[in-house]
VOGU-3710 file (C-alpha; in Angstrom, 3 decimals, decimal comma):
1> xxxxxxxxxx> 27,183/85,704/147,300  29,255/87,385/149,988  29,341/91,065/150,823  32,542/92,887/149,929  32,480/94,323/153,465  32,649/90,782/154,906  35,361/89,775/152,444  37,722/92,661/153,140  37,988/93,386/156,871  38,769/96,977/157,866
11> xxxxxxxxxx> 37,669/98,243/154,429  36,810/101,908/154,678  33,252/102,521/153,541  34,250/105,576/151,511  36,008/103,144/149,133  32,615/101,624/148,302  30,282/102,866/145,594  26,564/103,424/146,174  25,638/99,934/144,935  27,953/98,251/147,515
21> xxxxxxxxxx> 30,637/97,335/144,972  34,321/98,115/145,150  35,453/101,441/143,714  36,530/100,714/140,085  39,677/102,773/140,579  40,975/100,196/143,068  43,184/97,360/141,790  45,176/94,497/143,236  48,887/95,245/142,887  51,102/92,249/142,143
31> xxxxxxxxxx> 54,875/92,160/141,766  56,669/89,303/140,000  60,350/88,396/139,770  62,106/86,600/136,952  65,021/84,926/138,742  68,192/84,284/136,757  70,778/81,677/137,768  73,555/80,261/135,592  71,868/81,580/132,440  68,520/79,951/133,274
41> xxxxxxxxxx> 65,175/81,255/134,509  63,104/79,844/137,367  59,526/79,027/136,380  56,859/77,393/138,554  53,434/75,887/137,976  50,497/77,521/139,775  48,192/75,315/141,841  44,918/74,131/140,315  42,859/76,088/142,882  44,362/79,518/142,087
51> xxxxxxxxxx> 41,776/82,141/140,986  44,024/83,535/138,269  45,785/81,210/135,822  45,374/77,833/137,568  47,822/75,129/136,382  49,771/77,647/134,287  53,531/78,132/134,519  54,759/81,518/135,706  57,455/83,248/137,751  57,323/83,891/141,514
61> xxxxxxxxxx> 55,466/86,890/142,859  52,565/88,043/144,941  50,123/90,721/145,985  50,873/93,897/147,879  48,778/93,568/151,058  48,118/96,563/153,312  48,160/94,745/156,661  51,565/93,234/155,780  53,447/96,402/154,860  51,712/98,463/157,571
71> xxxxxxxxxx> 53,979/96,613/160,010  57,070/98,094/158,333  58,592/101,311/159,691  56,913/104,342/158,136  59,085/106,617/156,023  57,299/109,772/157,180  56,577/110,872/160,736  53,441/112,694/159,546  51,785/110,278/157,099  51,222/106,542/156,711
81> xxxxxxxxxx> 53,659/106,024/153,813  56,356/103,514/152,957  59,119/103,765/150,354  60,505/100,697/148,541  57,515/98,497/149,342  57,609/96,781/145,935  61,237/95,767/146,532  60,232/94,496/149,981  57,252/92,498/148,652  59,377/90,927/145,905
91> xxxxxxxxxx> 61,972/89,666/148,369  59,217/88,459/150,726  57,167/86,690/148,043  60,180/85,019/146,406  61,235/83,694/149,819  57,678/82,512/150,646  56,843/81,018/147,247  60,122/79,366/146,243  62,444/79,658/149,255  65,127/81,712/147,494
101> xxxxxxxxxx> 66,952/84,969/148,135  67,482/87,381/145,258  69,706/90,366/144,573  68,146/93,812/144,087  65,292/93,500/141,556  65,329/95,582/138,377  62,112/96,857/136,777  61,162/95,155/133,506  57,569/96,071/132,561  53,991/96,327/133,786
111> xxxxxxxxxx> 50,702/94,761/132,807  47,052/95,232/133,708  44,499/92,431/133,432  41,098/91,554/134,855  40,796/88,265/136,754  37,970/85,842/135,984  36,245/86,983/139,202  36,222/90,592/137,931  39,050/92,049/140,019  41,467/94,255/138,049
121> xxxxxxxxxx> 45,163/93,595/138,675  48,243/95,749/138,069  51,299/93,515/137,671  54,775/95,001/138,053  57,352/92,675/136,499  60,956/92,693/137,677  63,992/90,499/137,225  66,781/89,677/139,647  69,859/87,536/139,962  69,701/84,512/142,228
131> xxxxxxxxxx> 71,463/85,170/145,543  71,016/81,977/147,539  68,841/79,204/148,884  67,365/75,970/147,633  63,994/75,892/145,859  61,192/74,954/148,265  57,737/75,506/146,795  54,805/76,952/148,713  51,408/75,249/148,542  50,385/77,722/145,799
141> xxxxxxxxxx> 52,894/76,117/143,417  53,099/72,469/142,374  56,262/72,141/140,224  59,309/74,156/139,168  62,116/74,109/136,647  65,184/76,141/135,717  64,925/76,732/131,954  66,599/78,516/129,093  64,480/80,800/126,936  64,241/78,057/124,297
151> xxxxxxxxxx> 63,225/75,422/126,871  60,552/77,739/128,313  58,623/77,519/125,024  57,718/73,895/125,894  55,742/74,920/129,000  52,150/76,129/129,283  53,155/79,620/130,426  50,795/82,429/131,306  50,458/84,663/128,233  53,308/87,161/128,129
161> xxxxxxxxxx> 55,711/85,331/130,468  57,795/83,968/127,581  58,058/87,515/126,175  59,212/88,795/129,564  61,824/86,022/129,779  62,937/87,043/126,274  63,247/90,678/127,330  65,466/89,694/130,281  67,512/87,435/128,000  68,162/90,442/125,707
171> xxxxxxxxxx> 69,131/92,644/128,657  71,601/90,032/129,883  73,146/89,593/126,419  73,522/93,369/125,971  75,189/93,715/129,356  77,587/90,876/128,676  78,427/92,278/125,212  79,018/95,782/126,551  81,043/94,498/129,506  78,759/96,626/131,643
181> xxxxx> 80,557/95,585/134,851  78,014/92,795/134,997  78,685/89,367/136,395  77,293/86,495/134,353  74,092/85,265/136,011
//
């Protein structure tokens, strides 16, 4: 068994509890993006070696990592703080995982779960229109498909992904019906 101090470099010791475990108030933060193009959704299959949901179909996304966003310009001269980091991580992760560019993401919902290794995760789910690029999968993904909501039912999706696709489908239909100055995706 490894020490959490070895596993997470630069971890401040005040974040540790007395028994050398991670403070239970700390969570991984993950942002995901449902990408819409021509009325279809991009789904991808997670690699078999992934800690959470191996071999399951999902949508692109990734973790918020301190050493990555620390390189961004701070939004305060007096404090280490950054606005719009979730938007930044979504664009970055979509580009890294599937090679695509997206328009500005819109918030959909959030979810908390505990991984099989015990780490709690806060997932922030967004959706966005496809902007450009050709799908090129990272090593963390093994397959992809552009699917309708009905077609998505045939895949072994992570629990809740189909419901999220359905929620985006409803949003799109409402916007089209209301002529909400919305271009068809």
